[in-house]
C-alpha positions in Angstrom: 2.9 -24.9 -43.5 4.2 -27.6 -40.1 2.0 -28.0 -37.2 1.6 -30.2 -34.1 0.3 -34.1 -34.7 -2.5 -33.0 -32.5 -6.6 -33.3 -33.2 -6.1 -29.4 -31.9 -4.0 -28.2 -34.9 -6.9 -30.1 -37.1 -8.3 -26.7 -37.0 -5.8 -24.9 -38.6 -5.6 -27.1 -41.2 -9.3 -27.5 -42.9 -8.9 -23.9 -42.6 -6.2 -23.2 -44.9 -7.6 -26.3 -46.9 -10.1 -23.6 -47.6 -9.0 -20.2 -47.5 -6.8 -22.1 -51.2 -10.0 -23.9 -52.1 -11.4 -20.1 -52.5 -8.0 -19.2 -54.0 -8.7 -21.5 -56.4 -12.6 -20.2 -56.9 -14.0 -23.9 -56.9 -17.7 -24.1 -55.6 -18.5 -23.9 -52.0 -19.5 -27.9 -52.0 -15.8 -28.7 -53.0 -14.0 -26.2 -50.7 -16.0 -28.1 -48.0 -14.4 -31.4 -49.9 -10.9 -30.0 -49.3 -11.6 -29.1 -46.3 -13.0 -33.0 -45.4 -10.3 -34.7 -47.0 -7.5 -32.5 -45.0 -9.5 -33.4 -41.4 -9.9 -37.1 -42.3 -5.6 -37.0 -43.9 -4.6 -34.9 -40.5 -6.3 -37.8 -38.6 -4.8 -40.1 -40.3 -1.6 -39.5 -39.1 -2.2 -37.8 -35.7 -3.4 -41.5 -35.0 0.1 -42.6 -36.4 2.3 -40.4 -33.9 0.6 -37.3 -31.6 4.5 -36.3 -31.1 5.1 -35.9 -34.5 4.5 -32.5 -36.6 2.2 -32.7 -39.8 3.9 -31.0 -42.4 2.0 -29.6 -44.9 1.4 -28.0 -48.4 -1.1 -26.6 -50.3 -0.8 -25.6 -54.2 -3.4 -24.2 -56.1 -4.1 -24.4 -60.1 -7.5 -22.9 -61.9 -10.1 -24.8 -60.4 -8.1 -27.2 -58.3 -6.5 -27.8 -54.3 -3.2 -29.9 -55.0 -2.3 -30.8 -51.5 0.8 -33.0 -49.6 0.7 -34.4 -46.6 3.8 -36.1 -43.9 4.6 -36.4 -40.7 7.8 -38.2 -39.3 6.7 -40.8 -36.8 8.7 -41.5 -33.8 6.7 -44.9 -33.3 7.0 -47.7 -36.1 7.0 -46.0 -39.4 4.9 -47.8 -41.0 2.8 -46.2 -44.1 0.2 -46.0 -45.1 -1.2 -47.6 -42.0 -2.3 -51.3 -41.2 -5.8 -49.9 -40.9 -5.6 -47.9 -43.8 -7.6 -50.3 -46.7 -11.2 -50.1 -45.7 -11.0 -47.2 -43.0 -13.3 -44.2 -42.4 -10.7 -42.0 -44.1 -10.0 -44.1 -47.0 -13.5 -43.9 -48.0 -14.5 -40.4 -47.5 -10.4 -39.6 -49.2 -12.0 -41.9 -51.9 -15.1 -40.0 -52.0 -14.7 -36.4 -52.3 -11.2 -36.4 -53.6 -10.5 -36.8 -57.8 -7.2 -38.6 -56.3 -5.5 -40.1 -53.9 -1.7 -41.2 -53.1 -0.6 -42.7 -50.1 2.1 -44.5 -51.2 4.7 -42.3 -49.6 7.2 -42.1 -52.4 9.2 -39.1 -52.6 9.1 -38.2 -48.4 5.8 -37.0 -48.7 2.9 -39.1 -47.3 0.1 -38.2 -49.0 -1.5 -36.2 -51.8 -5.0 -35.4 -53.1 -6.1 -33.3 -55.6 -9.7 -31.7 -54.9 -11.4 -30.2 -57.6 -15.1 -27.6 -58.5 
């Protein structure tokens, strides 16, 4: 799915993350983790460039949700941003996701997995 890189569009991504978590049949607290992880990663991307679009893919597997997100920044294009290490977003993702990868490999800037 593709949404504008702005704060208003974050709600759409959170709802889709919750729907994916529901389809994965994971517990409610893990569904909240999926929404929180999606919100934090998208917020980081919004901070990178508010004129771009966020591309997000949600894959449901047995008991888990895999998320891939990317953005085509018109600015410096540095990823992860210099502010990533020690950021609130990094700490939240480390706490709620089972795996986090922000290496930018394969054109996808961020991948994470949340399971129940």
